[in-house]
C-alpha positions in Angstrom: 0.0 -0.1 -0.1 3.0 2.5 0.9 4.5 1.7 -2.4 1.0 2.7 -4.2 1.0 5.8 -2.6 4.6 6.9 -3.3 4.1 5.9 -7.0 1.1 8.1 -6.9 2.9 10.9 -5.5 5.5 10.8 -8.0 3.1 10.8 -10.8 1.6 14.0 -9.6 5.1 15.6 -9.8 5.6 14.6 -13.4 4.1 16.3 -16.4 0.8 15.0 -17.5 0.9 12.6 -20.5 -1.1 13.1 -23.5 -2.0 10.5 -26.0 -2.4 13.1 -28.9 -0.9 13.7 -32.3 0.0 17.3 -33.0 1.0 18.4 -36.6 4.0 20.6 -36.8 4.6 22.6 -39.8 8.5 22.9 -40.5 10.7 24.8 -42.9 13.5 22.9 -44.4 16.0 25.4 -42.3 19.4 23.6 -41.1 20.5 23.0 -38.4 16.5 23.8 -36.9 15.2 21.3 -38.9 15.8 19.5 -42.0 14.9 16.0 -43.5 17.7 13.4 -43.6 17.2 9.9 -45.1 13.4 10.5 -44.7 13.3 11.3 -41.3 13.0 14.9 -39.5 16.3 15.8 -37.9 17.6 19.2 -36.4 18.0 21.1 -33.1 14.4 22.0 -32.9 13.4 18.6 -33.7 15.5 17.0 -31.0 14.0 19.3 -28.5 10.5 18.2 -29.5 11.5 14.5 -29.2 12.7 15.1 -25.7 9.4 17.1 -24.9 7.4 13.9 -26.6 9.3 11.6 -24.5 8.5 13.2 -21.1 4.9 14.2 -21.9 3.4 11.6 -24.3 2.4 14.1 -27.1 3.5 12.8 -30.6 4.6 15.5 -32.8 4.0 14.6 -36.4 6.5 17.0 -38.5 5.7 17.8 -42.0 8.0 20.0 -44.1 6.3 22.7 -46.4 7.9 25.7 -48.0 8.2 28.2 -45.4 5.5 30.8 -46.4 3.0 27.8 -46.9 3.9 26.5 -43.4 3.0 29.9 -42.0 -0.3 30.2 -43.7 -1.2 26.5 -42.7 -0.4 27.3 -39.1 -2.3 30.6 -39.0 -5.3 29.0 -40.7 -5.7 26.1 -38.1 -6.8 25.8 -34.6 -4.6 23.2 -33.3 -1.1 23.1 -35.1 2.6 24.2 -34.3 5.1 25.7 -36.4 9.4 25.5 -36.0 11.6 27.3 -36.2 9.8 30.6 -36.1 11.6 33.8 -35.4 9.2 36.3 -32.9 8.9 39.9 -34.6 6.4 42.4 -34.0 4.7 42.0 -37.5 4.1 37.9 -36.5 3.2 38.7 -32.9 -0.6 38.6 -33.1 -0.7 35.8 -35.5 0.6 33.2 -33.4 0.4 31.7 -29.7 4.3 31.9 -28.7 4.8 28.6 -26.7 8.6 28.6 -25.8 11.9 30.1 -27.1 14.4 27.4 -28.4 17.7 29.4 -29.0 19.0 32.8 -30.1 20.8 33.7 -33.1 22.0 36.7 -35.3 21.5 37.3 -39.0 24.7 38.2 -40.8 25.8 39.1 -44.5 27.9 35.9 -46.0 30.0 36.1 -49.1 32.2 33.4 -50.8 35.8 33.0 -52.0 37.6 36.2 -52.5 34.9 38.4 -52.2 35.7 40.3 -48.9 32.5 40.5 -46.7 30.8 43.9 -46.0 31.7 45.5 -42.7 28.8 47.5 -42.2 25.3 47.6 -43.7 26.0 50.3 -45.8 28.9 48.6 -47.7 26.2 46.0 -48.3 23.6 47.9 -49.9 24.5 47.9 -53.5 25.3 44.0 -53.5 22.7 41.6 -54.8 21.4 39.8 -51.7 19.8 36.5 -51.4 17.2 35.9 -48.4 14.8 33.2 -47.6 11.3 34.2 -48.5 9.1 34.4 -45.4 11.8 35.5 -43.1 11.9 38.7 -41.3 15.0 39.8 -43.5 12.9 39.9 -46.5 11.0 42.7 -45.4 13.7 44.4 -43.4 16.6 44.7 -46.1 14.1 47.1 -48.4 13.5 49.5 -45.6 17.2 49.6 -44.8 18.0 50.6 -48.5 18.7 47.3 -50.3 17.8 47.7 -53.9 18.6 44.2 -55.2 17.0 41.6 -52.6 16.3 38.2 -54.4 14.2 35.9 -52.1 14.5 32.0 -52.4 12.1 29.3 -51.1 14.7 27.5 -49.3 17.9 28.3 -47.6 19.4 25.5 -49.9 18.4 27.0 -52.9 20.0 30.5 -51.9 23.2 28.9 -50.9 23.4 27.6 -54.4 22.7 30.8 -56.1 25.9 31.9 -53.9 27.9 29.0 -54.9 27.3 29.6 -58.7 28.1 33.2 -58.1 24.5 34.4 -59.2 24.3 36.5 -56.1 26.8 38.6 -54.3 25.8 37.7 -50.8 23.6 35.8 -48.5 21.7 37.3 -45.4 21.2 34.1 -43.2 21.1 33.2 -39.5 24.5 32.6 -38.5 23.8 29.0 -37.3 22.4 28.2 -40.5 25.3 29.2 -43.3 27.9 26.6 -43.0 25.5 23.3 -42.7 23.4 24.6 -45.5 26.3 25.7 -47.8 27.6 22.2 -47.3 24.2 20.4 -48.0 24.4 22.7 -51.4 27.7 21.4 -52.4 30.0 23.9 -51.4 33.0 24.1 -49.2 32.0 26.1 -45.9 35.5 26.9 -45.2 35.4 29.6 -48.2 32.4 31.4 -46.7 33.4 34.8 -45.2 31.1 36.4 -42.6 30.5 40.1 -42.6 28.3 42.7 -41.1 25.5 41.5 -38.7 22.0 43.0 -39.4 19.5 43.9 -36.9 19.1 42.5 -33.4 19.7 39.3 -32.0 16.8 37.0 -32.8 14.9 34.1 -31.0 13.7 30.9 -32.7 10.4 29.8 -31.0 8.2 27.0 -31.2 4.8 28.8 -31.9 1.2 27.4 -32.8 -2.2 28.4 -33.9 -3.9 31.0 -32.2 -6.6 28.5 -30.9 -4.0 25.9 -30.0 -5.5 24.0 -26.8 -4.4 25.8 -23.7 -3.7 22.9 -21.7 -1.3 21.2 -24.2 0.3 24.7 -24.7 0.9 24.9 -20.8 2.3 21.3 -20.8 4.9 21.8 -23.8 5.8 25.0 -22.6 6.6 23.8 -19.1 8.6 21.0 -20.2 10.8 23.3 -22.6 11.3 25.7 -19.8 12.4 22.8 -17.5 14.8 21.6 -20.3 16.3 24.8 -20.1 16.5 25.5 -16.6 18.4 22.1 -16.0 20.7 22.4 -18.9 19.4 19.8 -21.3 18.4 22.2 -23.7 21.5 23.9 -23.9 23.3 20.4 -24.5 20.9 19.8 -27.3 21.8 23.3 -28.8 25.5 22.7 -28.1 25.7 19.8 -30.6 24.6 22.3 -33.4 26.0 25.9 -32.6 29.2 26.7 -34.4 31.7 28.2 -31.9 
């Protein structure tokens, strides 16, 4: 009898388990999330796997073009999205469940092209940027006149590799791995000026995402950050 009460007490201390599948719309944005050998992988995916292990929620990750992933999430009532940067323009369109990691946007060139040290130096360059991310809208307001959006970071990396653009505005943690996947040598990349403030990648959800599950997922991600497990996962991907 004593053993029963001990087990019951421990159960109350653990996150409530849910036997439910949740659709997660994801962009192909390494190292946050990508598809390798037909399976989802990446930093955000690893964090969700850990949440699934402790909560019982099954996250069904599907890869979509980044703009479509955002539209699908906004138009649904119970879907999630990764990896979404929190910006004022997006604030009212999602439930912001929990931050995953921070990063900075930088201007990247390749080979012998010297990277710009300031934003002003880069304004006359042809710049590739992921369609649907915050930089697509910010760059023109900063005076960039030749911004070339791409549907995936891999596609933009190939433009840079083929010398079809002068530079690439990309999260600092994304550039090297994506360039390698595109067939380039990451060692030839040159990192220049930072653009904008430090950003945070979030797990976000539809505005009507169920409150009980939102809290359960958020509490577990906060626990992973507080005990250092999240840092260990992020550390496997972050470039020194």
